[in-house]
MDAnalysis code that builds the backbone (N, CA, C; Angstrom):
import MDAnalysis as mda
import numpy as np

u = mda.Universe.empty(492, n_residues=164, atom_resindex=np.repeat(np.arange(164), 3), trajectory=True)
u.add_TopologyAttr("name", ["N", "CA", "C"] * 164)
u.add_TopologyAttr("resid", np.arange(1, 165))
u.add_TopologyAttr("resname", ["UNK", "UNK", "UNK", "UNK", "UNK", "UNK", "UNK", "UNK", "UNK", "UNK", "UNK", "UNK", "UNK", "UNK", "UNK", "UNK", "UNK", "UNK", "UNK", "UNK", "UNK", "UNK", "UNK", "UNK", "UNK", "UNK", "UNK", "UNK", "UNK", "UNK", "UNK", "UNK", "UNK", "UNK", "UNK", "UNK", "UNK", "UNK", "UNK", "UNK", "UNK", "UNK", "UNK", "UNK", "UNK", "UNK", "UNK", "UNK", "UNK", "UNK", "UNK", "UNK", "UNK", "UNK", "UNK", "UNK", "UNK", "UNK", "UNK", "UNK", "UNK", "UNK", "UNK", "UNK", "UNK", "UNK", "UNK", "UNK", "UNK", "UNK", "UNK", "UNK", "UNK", "UNK", "UNK", "UNK", "UNK", "UNK", "UNK", "UNK", "UNK", "UNK", "UNK", "UNK", "UNK", "UNK", "UNK", "UNK", "UNK", "UNK", "UNK", "UNK", "UNK", "UNK", "UNK", "UNK", "UNK", "UNK", "UNK", "UNK", "UNK", "UNK", "UNK", "UNK", "UNK", "UNK", "UNK", "UNK", "UNK", "UNK", "UNK", "UNK", "UNK", "UNK", "UNK", "UNK", "UNK", "UNK", "UNK", "UNK", "UNK", "UNK", "UNK", "UNK", "UNK", "UNK", "UNK", "UNK", "UNK", "UNK", "UNK", "UNK", "UNK", "UNK", "UNK", "UNK", "UNK", "UNK", "UNK", "UNK", "UNK", "UNK", "UNK", "UNK", "UNK", "UNK", "UNK", "UNK", "UNK", "UNK", "UNK", "UNK", "UNK", "UNK", "UNK", "UNK", "UNK", "UNK", "UNK", "UNK", "UNK", "UNK", "UNK", "UNK"])
u.atoms.positions = np.array([
    [-34.951, -96.949, -17.156],
    [-34.798, -97.292, -15.750],
    [-35.669, -98.472, -15.449],
    [-35.079, -99.438, -14.752],
    [-35.877, -100.600, -14.322],
    [-36.402, -100.368, -12.888],
    [-37.676, -100.646, -12.733],
    [-38.319, -100.471, -11.397],
    [-38.791, -101.798, -10.892],
    [-38.677, -101.965, -9.576],
    [-39.128, -103.226, -8.962],
    [-40.609, -103.160, -8.592],
    [-41.150, -101.949, -8.596],
    [-42.538, -101.768, -8.169],
    [-43.027, -100.456, -8.721],
    [-44.310, -100.394, -9.081],
    [-44.960, -99.151, -9.512],
    [-46.122, -98.887, -8.585],
    [-46.348, -97.623, -8.298],
    [-47.472, -97.177, -7.498],
    [-48.080, -95.944, -8.109],
    [-49.380, -95.798, -7.942],
    [-50.082, -94.565, -8.339],
    [-50.714, -93.929, -7.122],
    [-50.830, -92.642, -7.190],
    [-51.540, -91.886, -6.152],
    [-52.477, -90.845, -6.772],
    [-53.573, -90.631, -6.108],
    [-54.601, -89.703, -6.574],
    [-54.680, -88.530, -5.632],
    [-54.701, -87.330, -6.167],
    [-54.838, -86.139, -5.353],
    [-55.970, -85.276, -5.852],
    [-56.592, -84.585, -4.944],
    [-57.694, -83.694, -5.219],
    [-57.689, -82.552, -4.217],
    [-57.994, -81.336, -4.645],
    [-58.093, -80.236, -3.696],
    [-59.101, -79.203, -4.250],
    [-59.613, -78.418, -3.344],
    [-60.552, -77.351, -3.715],
    [-60.322, -76.201, -2.782],
    [-60.462, -74.987, -3.275],
    [-60.364, -73.755, -2.498],
    [-61.396, -72.758, -2.984],
    [-61.923, -71.961, -2.043],
    [-62.876, -70.894, -2.369],
    [-62.173, -69.762, -3.077],
    [-62.882, -69.115, -4.022],
    [-62.437, -67.899, -4.663],
    [-62.430, -66.798, -3.588],
    [-61.363, -65.931, -3.629],
    [-61.279, -64.861, -2.693],
    [-60.646, -63.646, -3.400],
    [-61.207, -62.447, -3.128],
    [-60.577, -61.245, -3.679],
    [-59.403, -60.830, -2.762],
    [-58.494, -60.069, -3.328],
    [-57.372, -59.601, -2.507],
    [-56.269, -60.598, -2.346],
    [-56.318, -61.709, -3.053],
    [-55.273, -62.723, -2.991],
    [-54.815, -63.089, -4.405],
    [-53.544, -63.451, -4.576],
    [-53.084, -63.835, -5.903],
    [-53.621, -65.230, -6.229],
    [-53.797, -65.475, -7.538],
    [-54.158, -66.791, -8.041],
    [-52.868, -67.510, -8.477],
    [-52.505, -68.547, -7.758],
    [-51.335, -69.355, -8.025],
    [-51.747, -70.735, -8.467],
    [-51.203, -71.221, -9.570],
    [-51.457, -72.549, -10.045],
    [-50.135, -73.203, -10.386],
    [-49.777, -74.268, -9.683],
    [-48.495, -74.894, -9.972],
    [-47.301, -73.993, -9.793],
    [-47.453, -73.015, -8.910],
    [-46.346, -72.069, -8.645],
    [-46.315, -70.890, -9.547],
    [-47.218, -70.799, -10.487],
    [-47.262, -69.701, -11.473],
    [-48.363, -68.726, -11.104],
    [-48.013, -67.424, -11.029],
    [-49.068, -66.432, -10.739],
    [-49.858, -66.154, -12.013],
    [-51.146, -66.283, -11.895],
    [-52.073, -66.056, -12.992],
    [-52.641, -64.659, -12.846],
    [-52.578, -63.850, -13.916],
    [-53.149, -62.493, -13.872],
    [-54.647, -62.638, -13.822],
    [-55.227, -62.140, -12.684],
    [-56.629, -62.316, -12.431],
    [-57.069, -61.364, -11.307],
    [-58.323, -61.014, -11.251],
    [-58.813, -60.124, -10.235],
    [-59.130, -60.814, -8.940],
    [-58.924, -62.110, -8.858],
    [-59.182, -62.865, -7.624],
    [-58.093, -63.950, -7.436],
    [-58.082, -64.506, -6.276],
    [-57.227, -65.629, -5.966],
    [-58.013, -66.690, -5.233],
    [-57.291, -67.490, -4.466],
    [-57.942, -68.584, -3.735],
    [-57.682, -68.428, -2.239],
    [-58.716, -68.757, -1.458],
    [-58.603, -68.641, -0.002],
    [-57.949, -69.880, 0.540],
    [-57.069, -69.705, 1.520],
    [-56.444, -70.865, 2.136],
    [-55.435, -70.430, 3.188],
    [-55.010, -71.395, 4.015],
    [-54.038, -71.130, 5.073],
    [-52.636, -70.860, 4.471],
    [-52.282, -71.635, 3.463],
    [-51.029, -71.462, 2.760],
    [-51.278, -70.445, 1.607],
    [-50.484, -70.551, 0.569],
    [-50.750, -69.703, -0.606],
    [-51.932, -70.157, -1.450],
    [-52.546, -71.273, -1.051],
    [-53.800, -71.810, -1.655],
    [-53.605, -72.242, -3.089],
    [-52.428, -72.752, -3.423],
    [-52.181, -73.257, -4.766],
    [-52.812, -74.632, -4.895],
    [-54.043, -74.610, -5.389],
    [-54.852, -75.797, -5.450],
    [-54.241, -76.942, -6.276],
    [-53.504, -76.543, -7.349],
    [-52.868, -77.534, -8.193],
    [-51.694, -78.195, -7.494],
    [-50.797, -77.385, -6.888],
    [-49.682, -77.933, -6.136],
    [-50.161, -78.864, -4.983],
    [-51.263, -78.501, -4.355],
    [-51.795, -79.299, -3.270],
    [-52.293, -80.654, -3.797],
    [-52.955, -80.670, -4.920],
    [-53.412, -81.935, -5.496],
    [-52.262, -82.826, -5.871],
    [-51.204, -82.271, -6.445],
    [-50.043, -83.089, -6.824],
    [-49.355, -83.608, -5.552],
    [-49.250, -82.758, -4.537],
    [-48.668, -83.195, -3.235],
    [-49.417, -84.402, -2.679],
    [-50.742, -84.310, -2.666],
    [-51.540, -85.444, -2.178],
    [-51.382, -86.680, -3.031],
    [-51.239, -86.505, -4.334],
    [-51.019, -87.656, -5.227],
    [-49.724, -88.372, -4.856],
    [-48.672, -87.610, -4.640],
    [-47.371, -88.246, -4.217],
    [-47.482, -88.913, -2.835],
    [-48.109, -88.198, -1.918],
    [-48.244, -88.765, -0.563],
    [-49.084, -90.026, -0.607],
    [-50.108, -90.045, -1.438],
    [-50.965, -91.206, -1.560],
    [-50.202, -92.394, -2.172],
    [-49.437, -92.142, -3.204],
    [-48.680, -93.223, -3.853],
    [-47.689, -93.883, -2.901],
    [-47.181, -93.096, -1.969],
    [-46.192, -93.653, -1.000],
    [-46.799, -93.999, 0.365],
    [-48.140, -93.967, 0.417],
    [-48.913, -94.288, 1.624],
    [-48.428, -93.483, 2.832],
    [-48.267, -92.173, 2.608],
    [-47.799, -91.273, 3.671],
    [-48.838, -90.245, 4.035],
    [-50.095, -90.611, 3.945],
    [-51.145, -89.708, 4.390],
    [-51.502, -88.660, 3.353],
    [-51.850, -87.472, 3.885],
    [-52.262, -86.353, 3.014],
    [-51.613, -85.086, 3.465],
    [-51.825, -84.046, 2.694],
    [-51.146, -82.778, 2.926],
    [-51.511, -82.193, 4.302],
    [-52.720, -82.410, 4.768],
    [-53.134, -81.923, 6.070],
    [-52.383, -82.568, 7.216],
    [-51.964, -83.815, 7.039],
    [-51.211, -84.486, 8.119],
    [-49.832, -83.904, 8.240],
    [-49.225, -83.521, 7.103],
    [-47.855, -82.976, 7.110],
    [-47.815, -81.484, 7.387],
    [-48.855, -80.765, 6.942],
    [-48.869, -79.336, 7.032],
    [-50.275, -78.872, 7.500],
    [-50.596, -79.129, 8.787],
    [-51.959, -78.795, 9.249],
    [-52.248, -77.282, 9.204],
    [-53.490, -76.946, 8.842],
    [-53.834, -75.530, 8.734],
    [-54.022, -74.914, 10.131],
    [-53.841, -75.685, 11.173],
    [-53.896, -75.174, 12.530],
    [-52.498, -74.716, 13.001],
    [-51.484, -74.983, 12.200],
    [-50.091, -74.698, 12.583],
    [-49.681, -73.345, 11.930],
    [-49.365, -72.366, 12.727],
    [-49.024, -71.021, 12.165],
    [-47.762, -71.061, 11.302],
    [-46.922, -72.079, 11.424],
    [-45.732, -72.143, 10.566],
    [-46.121, -72.208, 9.064],
    [-47.273, -72.677, 8.746],
    [-47.669, -72.886, 7.338],
    [-48.527, -71.750, 6.807],
    [-48.766, -70.735, 7.626],
    [-49.532, -69.596, 7.189],
    [-48.846, -68.890, 6.033],
    [-49.503, -68.852, 4.877],
    [-48.940, -68.216, 3.686],
    [-47.826, -68.982, 3.041],
    [-47.668, -70.281, 3.425],
    [-46.535, -71.074, 2.892],
    [-46.581, -71.223, 1.369],
    [-45.404, -71.299, 0.790],
    [-45.227, -71.555, -0.639],
    [-45.535, -73.017, -0.876],
    [-46.597, -73.273, -1.606],
    [-47.070, -74.646, -1.843],
    [-46.034, -75.536, -2.596],
    [-45.169, -74.886, -3.393],
    [-44.124, -75.666, -4.051],
    [-43.150, -76.247, -3.038],
    [-42.951, -75.577, -1.916],
    [-42.104, -76.142, -0.837],
    [-42.773, -77.339, -0.208],
    [-44.100, -77.314, -0.082],
    [-44.826, -78.434, 0.438],
    [-44.730, -79.609, -0.523],
    [-44.867, -79.288, -1.774],
    [-44.723, -80.339, -2.813],
    [-43.315, -80.921, -2.793],
    [-42.288, -80.096, -2.657],
    [-40.916, -80.597, -2.614],
    [-40.733, -81.561, -1.422],
    [-41.382, -81.290, -0.313],
    [-41.302, -82.173, 0.825],
    [-41.840, -83.558, 0.453],
    [-42.975, -83.611, -0.259],
    [-43.525, -84.889, -0.694],
    [-42.587, -85.605, -1.677],
    [-41.940, -84.858, -2.551],
    [-40.961, -85.416, -3.503],
    [-39.818, -86.041, -2.692],
    [-39.320, -85.321, -1.711],
    [-38.206, -85.833, -0.885],
    [-38.619, -87.091, -0.116],
    [-39.843, -87.125, 0.424],
    [-40.301, -88.302, 1.125],
    [-40.354, -89.506, 0.191],
    [-40.863, -89.312, -1.001],
    [-40.932, -90.374, -2.015],
    [-39.514, -90.880, -2.342],
    [-38.612, -89.966, -2.550],
    [-37.258, -90.347, -2.896],
    [-36.595, -91.128, -1.764],
    [-36.833, -90.716, -0.556],
    [-36.274, -91.427, 0.607],
    [-36.736, -92.880, 0.722],
    [-37.918, -93.142, 0.148],
    [-38.436, -94.522, 0.102],
    [-37.969, -95.248, -1.122],
    [-37.133, -94.647, -1.956],
    [-36.599, -95.269, -3.159],
    [-37.448, -95.080, -4.395],
    [-38.349, -94.129, -4.364],
    [-39.223, -93.922, -5.509],
    [-38.775, -92.774, -6.413],
    [-38.921, -92.980, -7.716],
    [-38.767, -91.917, -8.713],
    [-40.174, -91.550, -9.228],
    [-40.374, -90.320, -9.603],
    [-41.652, -89.936, -10.190],
    [-41.564, -90.264, -11.682],
    [-42.488, -91.110, -12.157],
    [-42.475, -91.466, -13.570],
    [-43.235, -90.384, -14.339],
    [-44.418, -90.050, -13.907],
    [-45.188, -88.983, -14.566],
    [-46.307, -88.490, -13.646],
    [-46.827, -87.306, -13.977],
    [-47.930, -86.693, -13.254],
    [-48.910, -86.177, -14.297],
    [-50.204, -86.419, -14.066],
    [-51.246, -85.968, -14.947],
    [-52.226, -85.170, -14.061],
    [-52.544, -83.928, -14.455],
    [-53.367, -83.100, -13.600],
    [-54.487, -82.415, -14.431],
    [-55.460, -81.973, -13.685],
    [-56.587, -81.185, -14.284],
    [-56.931, -80.081, -13.329],
    [-57.031, -78.878, -13.822],
    [-57.533, -77.752, -13.064],
    [-58.951, -77.463, -13.536],
    [-59.876, -77.326, -12.575],
    [-61.262, -77.017, -12.916],
    [-61.591, -75.615, -12.366],
    [-61.765, -74.698, -13.294],
    [-61.940, -73.280, -12.935],
    [-62.729, -72.645, -14.046],
    [-63.775, -71.940, -13.693],
    [-64.649, -71.360, -14.719],
    [-63.934, -70.243, -15.514],
    [-63.195, -69.422, -14.854],
    [-62.449, -68.329, -15.468],
    [-61.293, -67.988, -14.557],
    [-60.245, -67.417, -15.053],
    [-59.974, -66.962, -16.418],
    [-59.558, -68.199, -17.269],
    [-59.427, -67.903, -18.580],
    [-58.897, -68.944, -19.494],
    [-57.410, -69.105, -19.157],
    [-56.961, -70.358, -19.094],
    [-55.653, -70.670, -18.629],
    [-54.664, -71.195, -19.650],
    [-55.129, -71.401, -20.879],
    [-54.304, -72.093, -21.891],
    [-52.950, -71.429, -22.108],
    [-52.872, -70.111, -21.953],
    [-51.598, -69.403, -22.182],
    [-50.575, -69.657, -21.063],
    [-51.030, -70.251, -19.973],
    [-50.177, -70.501, -18.811],
    [-49.680, -71.991, -18.757],
    [-50.201, -72.800, -19.666],
    [-49.953, -74.266, -19.597],
    [-48.429, -74.584, -19.495],
    [-47.665, -74.085, -20.424],
    [-46.224, -74.417, -20.452],
    [-45.508, -73.924, -19.161],
    [-45.786, -72.711, -18.747],
    [-45.165, -72.198, -17.541],
    [-45.474, -73.059, -16.300],
    [-46.757, -73.490, -16.213],
    [-47.154, -74.337, -15.116],
    [-46.477, -75.696, -15.181],
    [-46.424, -76.259, -16.367],
    [-45.737, -77.557, -16.525],
    [-44.297, -77.433, -16.180],
    [-43.637, -76.376, -16.616],
    [-42.197, -76.172, -16.305],
    [-41.945, -76.001, -14.803],
    [-42.859, -75.272, -14.146],
    [-42.731, -75.031, -12.724],
    [-42.889, -76.346, -11.934],
    [-43.904, -77.066, -12.293],
    [-44.118, -78.341, -11.606],
    [-43.000, -79.324, -11.896],
    [-42.538, -79.431, -13.132],
    [-41.471, -80.334, -13.520],
    [-40.201, -80.016, -12.715],
    [-39.874, -78.723, -12.605],
    [-38.679, -78.341, -11.863],
    [-38.777, -78.764, -10.407],
    [-39.949, -78.581, -9.762],
    [-40.150, -78.967, -8.391],
    [-40.109, -80.479, -8.226],
    [-40.698, -81.190, -9.166],
    [-40.751, -82.647, -9.113],
    [-39.407, -83.278, -9.506],
    [-38.544, -82.538, -10.180],
    [-37.272, -83.097, -10.611],
    [-37.411, -84.040, -11.805],
    [-38.377, -83.754, -12.649],
    [-38.606, -84.587, -13.837],
    [-38.685, -83.710, -15.094],
    [-38.629, -84.335, -16.229],
    [-38.696, -83.601, -17.495],
    [-40.152, -83.092, -17.721],
    [-40.247, -81.953, -18.413],
    [-41.543, -81.355, -18.678],
    [-42.459, -82.310, -19.436],
    [-41.921, -83.137, -20.275],
    [-42.786, -84.073, -21.047],
    [-43.365, -85.192, -20.186],
    [-43.076, -85.144, -18.898],
    [-43.685, -86.109, -17.939],
    [-44.776, -85.464, -17.082],
    [-45.057, -84.189, -17.345],
    [-46.057, -83.450, -16.604],
    [-47.169, -82.979, -17.555],
    [-48.368, -83.408, -17.283],
    [-49.532, -82.996, -18.068],
    [-50.381, -82.070, -17.242],
    [-50.838, -80.994, -17.831],
    [-51.709, -80.043, -17.157],
    [-52.870, -79.711, -18.125],
    [-54.043, -80.092, -17.656],
    [-55.254, -79.851, -18.478],
    [-56.137, -78.844, -17.739],
    [-56.968, -78.123, -18.514],
    [-57.896, -77.129, -17.926],
    [-59.292, -77.447, -18.375],
    [-60.219, -77.362, -17.414],
    [-61.617, -77.626, -17.680],
    [-62.458, -76.571, -16.972],
    [-63.665, -76.386, -17.434],
    [-64.661, -75.575, -16.682],
    [-65.640, -76.583, -16.105],
    [-66.524, -76.111, -15.272],
    [-67.553, -76.983, -14.686],
    [-68.926, -76.720, -15.375],
    [-68.865, -76.060, -16.532],
    [-70.074, -75.808, -17.327],
    [-71.171, -75.121, -16.506],
    [-70.747, -74.216, -15.620],
    [-71.681, -73.409, -14.797],
    [-72.459, -74.253, -13.794],
    [-71.950, -75.457, -13.477],
    [-72.608, -76.344, -12.532],
    [-71.827, -76.376, -11.190],
    [-72.536, -76.308, -10.093],
    [-71.902, -76.423, -8.767],
    [-71.075, -75.221, -8.400],
    [-70.373, -75.287, -7.246],
    [-69.631, -74.129, -6.782],
    [-68.531, -73.671, -7.733],
    [-67.887, -74.581, -8.453],
    [-66.863, -74.163, -9.418],
    [-67.525, -73.439, -10.578],
    [-68.561, -74.057, -11.106],
    [-69.282, -73.468, -12.232],
    [-69.947, -72.118, -11.953],
    [-70.296, -71.938, -10.652],
    [-70.868, -70.695, -10.237],
    [-69.817, -69.632, -9.920],
    [-68.540, -69.970, -10.083],
    [-67.423, -69.041, -9.845],
    [-67.134, -68.816, -8.393],
    [-67.507, -69.782, -7.537],
    [-67.260, -69.634, -6.074],
    [-66.006, -70.410, -5.617],
    [-65.489, -71.332, -6.443],
    [-64.355, -72.109, -6.059],
    [-63.559, -72.633, -7.255],
    [-62.431, -73.227, -6.947],
    [-61.585, -73.887, -7.942],
    [-61.216, -75.267, -7.396],
    [-60.992, -76.212, -8.314],
    [-60.578, -77.559, -7.968],
    [-59.415, -77.973, -8.833],
    [-58.674, -78.957, -8.314],
    [-57.608, -79.578, -9.101],
    [-57.587, -81.052, -8.733],
    [-57.225, -81.833, -9.738],
    [-57.087, -83.286, -9.583],
    [-55.682, -83.646, -10.118],
    [-55.105, -84.672, -9.517],
    [-53.777, -85.098, -9.990],
    [-53.662, -86.625, -9.769],
    [-52.972, -87.241, -10.681],
    [-52.569, -88.628, -10.484],
    [-51.090, -88.715, -10.785],
    [-50.376, -89.436, -9.964],
    [-48.941, -89.607, -10.101],
    [-48.558, -91.051, -10.202],
    [-47.657, -91.407, -11.050],
    [-47.093, -92.761, -11.126],
    [-45.653, -92.681, -10.624],
    [-45.362, -93.565, -9.680],
    [-44.026, -93.624, -9.134],
    [-43.423, -95.043, -9.341],
    [-42.155, -95.086, -9.530],
    [-41.462, -96.387, -9.671],
    [-40.410, -96.482, -8.586],
    [-40.354, -97.661, -7.916],
    [-39.324, -97.896, -6.908],
    [-38.067, -98.372, -7.615],
    [-36.946, -97.735, -7.336],
    [-35.714, -98.105, -7.976],
    [-35.308, -99.547, -7.616],
    [-34.955, -100.307, -8.592],
    [-34.593, -101.709, -8.376],
    [-33.221, -101.742, -7.729],
    [-33.034, -102.761, -6.876],
    [-31.717, -102.993, -6.290],
    [-31.515, -102.204, -5.084],
])
């Protein structure tokens, strides 16, 4: 595919650890005794990817589109929020070239969930799985993530504007 322009966007998100909630990463439920606190389903990874897409297309951030003060988004499926960002990018003539992400979480170990998360994100983004990278890191017991009080995710997205 020939593109007339390329853009990148950077996304980052963090949520506090909370008991009594499911842990969702990229739309995949992770078996764990805790989840993440948030107004929506608190999918920290989907939120970071959403912000990366919104940033690449200069359309603000997730909070502008889905404010946590709006009851419509209470418990919202973060993949639907991500799909909104995909649709906005497409409306501007952009295709998603690739997405690279990192989840920073002290526990549980996530390696067995990598493919499922990649597949879930790829399906929502409308791209092949080999264009979605998901990496897992710990914070080496440093800061709120390392102390097991929160989780973070980072994402970068490359978009290409369709020529013609």
